C-alpha positions in Angstrom: -31.0 134.6 57.0 -31.6 130.9 57.1 -34.2 129.8 54.5 -36.2 126.6 54.4 -35.4 124.0 51.7 -36.5 120.4 51.4 -36.7 118.9 54.9 -34.3 116.0 54.1 -31.6 118.4 52.8 -30.6 119.9 56.2 -29.2 116.6 57.4 -27.5 116.0 54.0 -25.7 119.3 54.2 -24.6 118.9 57.8 -23.2 115.5 57.0 -21.0 117.2 54.5 -20.0 119.8 57.0 -18.9 117.2 59.5 -16.0 116.3 57.2 -14.4 119.7 57.8 -12.8 121.6 60.7 -15.6 123.1 62.7 -14.0 126.5 63.4 -16.4 128.4 61.1 -18.0 131.8 61.6 -20.4 131.1 58.8 -21.1 128.2 56.4 -23.7 128.1 53.8 -24.8 126.0 50.8 -26.1 127.6 47.6 -26.9 127.0 44.0 -29.0 124.5 42.0 -28.1 121.7 44.4 -29.9 123.5 47.1 -32.7 125.6 45.5 -34.6 124.6 42.4 -33.8 126.4 39.2 -35.6 126.5 35.9 -33.9 125.5 32.7 -31.0 123.2 32.3 -30.0 123.0 35.9 -33.4 121.7 36.9 -33.0 118.6 34.6 -30.1 117.2 36.8 -31.8 117.6 40.2 -29.9 115.4 42.7 -26.9 115.1 40.3 -26.1 118.8 40.6 -22.9 119.7 42.4 -23.3 120.9 46.0 -21.7 124.3 46.5 -20.5 125.6 49.9 -18.8 128.7 51.3 -17.0 128.6 54.6 -16.0 131.8 56.4 -13.2 131.4 58.9 -11.6 133.7 61.5 -8.0 132.4 60.9 -7.4 131.1 57.4 -3.9 129.7 58.0 -5.0 127.6 61.0 -8.2 126.4 59.2 -6.2 125.3 56.1 -3.6 123.6 58.3 -6.4 121.6 60.0 -8.1 120.9 56.7 -4.8 119.7 55.1 -4.6 117.2 57.9 -8.2 115.9 57.4 -8.6 116.4 53.6 -5.2 116.8 52.0 -6.5 115.2 48.7 -8.9 118.1 48.2 -6.1 120.5 47.4 -4.1 121.0 44.2 -0.3 120.8 44.0 -0.4 124.0 46.2 -0.7 121.7 49.2 3.1 121.1 49.1 3.6 124.8 50.0 1.6 124.6 53.2 -1.2 126.5 54.8 0.5 129.9 54.8 1.0 129.9 51.0 -2.5 128.7 50.4 -3.9 131.5 52.6 -1.7 134.0 50.7 -3.1 132.8 47.4 -6.6 133.0 48.9 -6.1 136.7 49.6 -5.9 137.5 45.9 -8.9 138.5 43.7 -12.1 138.0 45.7 -10.3 136.7 48.7 -11.7 133.2 48.5 -9.9 129.8 47.9 -11.9 127.1 46.2 -11.4 123.3 46.3 -13.4 121.8 43.5 -14.9 118.5 42.3 -14.4 116.9 45.7 -16.2 113.5 46.2 -18.1 113.6 49.5 -20.9 111.3 50.7 -21.7 110.1 47.2 -21.9 113.6 45.7 -19.5 116.0 44.1 -19.0 119.2 46.0 -17.0 122.4 45.8 -16.2 124.7 48.7 -14.7 128.1 49.0 -12.9 129.4 52.1 -12.9 133.1 52.9 -11.7 135.0 55.9 -14.4 136.5 58.1 -12.9 140.0 57.9 -12.7 139.8 54.1 -16.3 138.6 53.9 -17.5 141.5 56.2 -15.6 144.0 54.1 -17.2 142.7 50.9 -20.7 142.7 52.5 -20.3 146.3 53.7 -18.4 147.9 50.9 -18.8 145.6 47.8 -15.1 145.5 47.3 -15.5 142.6 44.9 -19.3 141.7 45.1 -18.1 138.1 44.9 -19.5 136.4 48.0 -21.6 139.4 48.8 -23.4 138.9 45.5 -24.1 135.3 46.4 -25.6 136.3 49.7 -28.0 138.7 48.0 -29.8 135.5 46.7 -31.3 132.7 48.8 -28.8 130.4 50.5 -29.0 127.7 53.1 -27.2 128.8 56.2 -25.7 125.7 57.9 -23.9 127.4 60.8 -23.3 130.9 62.0 -21.6 132.1 65.2 -22.6 135.1 67.3 -20.5 137.6 65.5 -22.5 140.8 65.7 -20.3 142.6 63.0 -21.0 139.8 60.6 -24.7 139.7 61.3 -25.0 143.5 60.8 -22.9 143.2 57.6 -25.2 140.5 56.2 -28.3 142.8 56.7 -26.4 145.8 55.3 -25.6 143.8 52.1 -29.3 143.1 51.6 -30.3 146.7 52.1 -27.6 147.8 49.7 -28.8 145.4 47.1 -32.3 146.8 47.4 -31.0 150.4 47.1 -28.9 149.6 44.0 -31.9 147.9 42.4 -34.2 150.8 43.1 -31.8 153.1 41.2 -32.0 150.9 38.1 -35.8 150.3 38.1 -38.6 152.6 37.0 -41.0 154.3 39.4 -43.4 151.3 39.5 -42.5 147.7 39.2 -43.4 144.2 40.4 -41.7 142.2 43.2 -40.4 139.8 40.6 -38.8 142.7 38.7 -37.1 143.7 41.9 -35.7 140.3 42.6 -34.6 139.9 39.0 -32.7 143.1 39.3 -31.1 142.1 42.6 -30.2 138.6 41.4 -28.5 140.1 38.3 -26.3 142.5 40.3 -23.4 140.1 40.7 -23.6 139.0 37.0 -23.2 142.6 35.7 -19.9 142.8 33.8 -19.1 139.1 34.3 -17.3 138.0 31.2 -18.6 134.4 31.6 -22.2 135.6 30.9 -20.9 136.4 27.3 -18.8 133.3 26.7 -20.8 130.4 28.1 -23.3 131.0 30.9 -27.0 130.5 30.3 -28.4 133.9 29.2 -31.6 133.1 31.1 -29.7 132.2 34.3 -31.1 135.1 36.4 -34.6 134.4 35.4 -34.1 130.7 36.1 -32.9 131.5 39.6 -35.7 133.9 40.5 -38.9 132.5 39.0 -38.9 129.2 41.0 -37.7 130.9 44.2 -39.8 134.1 44.6 -41.0 133.0 48.1 -37.4 132.6 49.2 -36.5 136.1 47.9 -39.6 137.4 49.8 -38.3 135.9 53.0 -35.0 137.7 52.5 -36.3 141.1 51.6 -39.9 141.6 52.8 -39.0 143.1 56.2 -36.5 145.5 54.5 -39.1 146.6 52.0 -41.7 147.1 54.6 -39.4 149.3 56.7 -38.0 151.3 53.8 -39.3 154.9 53.8 -38.7 155.4 50.1 -40.9 152.7 48.8 -44.6 152.0 48.8 -44.8 148.2 49.1 -48.2 146.8 48.0 -47.5 143.3 49.2 -51.0 142.0 48.4 -50.6 143.1 44.8 -46.9 142.2 44.5 -46.2 145.8 43.3 -43.8 148.5 44.5 -43.5 152.3 43.9 -40.4 154.3 44.6 -39.4 157.9 44.7 -37.5 158.7 41.4 -37.1 162.4 42.1 -33.5 163.7 42.1 -33.8 164.1 45.9 -34.9 160.5 46.3 -32.2 159.2 44.0 -29.5 161.3 45.8 -30.5 159.7 49.1 -30.2 156.3 47.6 -26.8 157.1 45.9 -25.5 158.3 49.3 -26.5 155.0 50.9 -24.7 152.8 48.4 -21.6 150.8 49.4 -18.3 152.8 49.3 -16.7 150.9 46.4 -19.7 151.4 44.2 -19.7 155.2 45.0 -16.1 155.3 44.1 -16.7 153.5 40.8 -19.6 155.9 40.0 -17.5 159.0 40.7 -14.6 157.7 38.6 -17.1 157.3 35.7 -18.6 160.7 36.0 -15.8 163.0 37.2 -13.2 164.0 34.6 -9.5 163.4 35.5 -8.0 166.3 37.4 -11.2 167.8 38.8 -11.2 165.9 42.1 -14.6 167.1 43.1 -16.3 166.0 46.3 -18.1 162.6 46.2 -21.3 164.2 47.4 -21.2 166.8 44.7 -20.7 164.2 42.0 -23.5 161.9 43.3 -25.8 164.9 43.4 -25.0 165.4 39.7 -25.8 161.8 39.0 -29.1 162.0 40.9 -30.2 164.6 38.4 -29.1 162.7 35.4 -31.8 160.8 33.4 -29.2 158.0 32.9 -28.6 157.6 36.7 -29.6 153.9 36.6 -27.3 153.2 33.7 -24.4 154.9 35.6 -25.1 152.7 38.6 -25.1 149.6 36.4 -21.8 150.6 34.9 -20.3 151.0 38.3 -21.4 147.6 39.4 -20.2 146.1 36.2 -16.7 147.5 36.9 -16.6 145.9 40.3 -17.8 142.5 39.1 -15.6 142.4 35.9 -12.3 142.8 37.9 -13.1 140.3 40.5 -14.5 137.6 38.2 -11.4 137.8 35.9 -8.9 137.5 38.7 -10.8 134.8 40.6 -11.1 132.7 37.4 -7.4 133.0 36.7 -6.6 132.0 40.3 -8.8 128.8 39.8 -6.1 127.4 37.4 -3.8 127.2 40.4 -6.3 126.0 43.0 -8.2 123.4 40.8 -5.1 121.1 40.4 -5.7 117.9 38.5 -9.2 118.9 37.7 -8.1 122.2 36.2 -10.8 124.7 35.2 -13.9 123.0 34.0 -17.3 124.7 33.7 -18.0 124.3 37.4 -14.7 125.5 38.7 -14.6 128.8 36.8 -17.9 129.9 38.2 -18.1 132.3 41.2 -20.6 131.6 44.0 -23.8 132.6 42.2 
């Protein structure tokens, strides 16, 4: 999972990490402060905020230790203590952000999520909040030997490929695939309508195709449903109803549930397999999958943004703080 960035940056990120309690199952940096992006973000370069996510086994204990080390990072919620902070963390996407934190001469923001919540999102796409971020290149800073977490990270990437296949034509380029994958966690996000750069997905993918290849090339080479012409940068997939049914059955549980609720009329209560077989034969199969993903993202992005008003404190909810980990 770890991907190369500029050689000097590894030390920079680990110096930031040294300011925090070290009981982390996973820590990664992401965004335009780590990987080059085209468009407006590229103009700021070293001035861009550094974004981090920390996965922890015990949220209450971690927040307790972090309050002792970094009390100023927290909003007024710090007066209620680590248990209440962890309780608020559990709402929405299950992540608690401290934002606009000065650290080593840079502004950073960091989100804290429990390891179990992260694994659940990676496997089942309950919110697609942090799972969506981990479908794009990130800089892994530390990762413990949690086999469930490692398996979930790989499962999330495979699910992203499967969902993208269902929304793509029979033949497409590698860049088309990565654009589709990078756009999954933006589907249904209200911020893409009211302020985000409309070219954001393109700006993420185009400068970072080699990083996407490092994430996905092994999965594509091992996938029996795709012909991966690596030397040409082209892929061909099975778009038959049988092929699409196999892909639909491999989707994360929450997405399957969203799809069935879109297709199955109230009161029928048909078997999930029966409904997905119907969708596999539908010419609009890809659109139905997209609608299902949009439903997941829409709910989590609204609740998480509302929660930011509490967690952002004196900084409130500026354009950085309202953004999920994309």
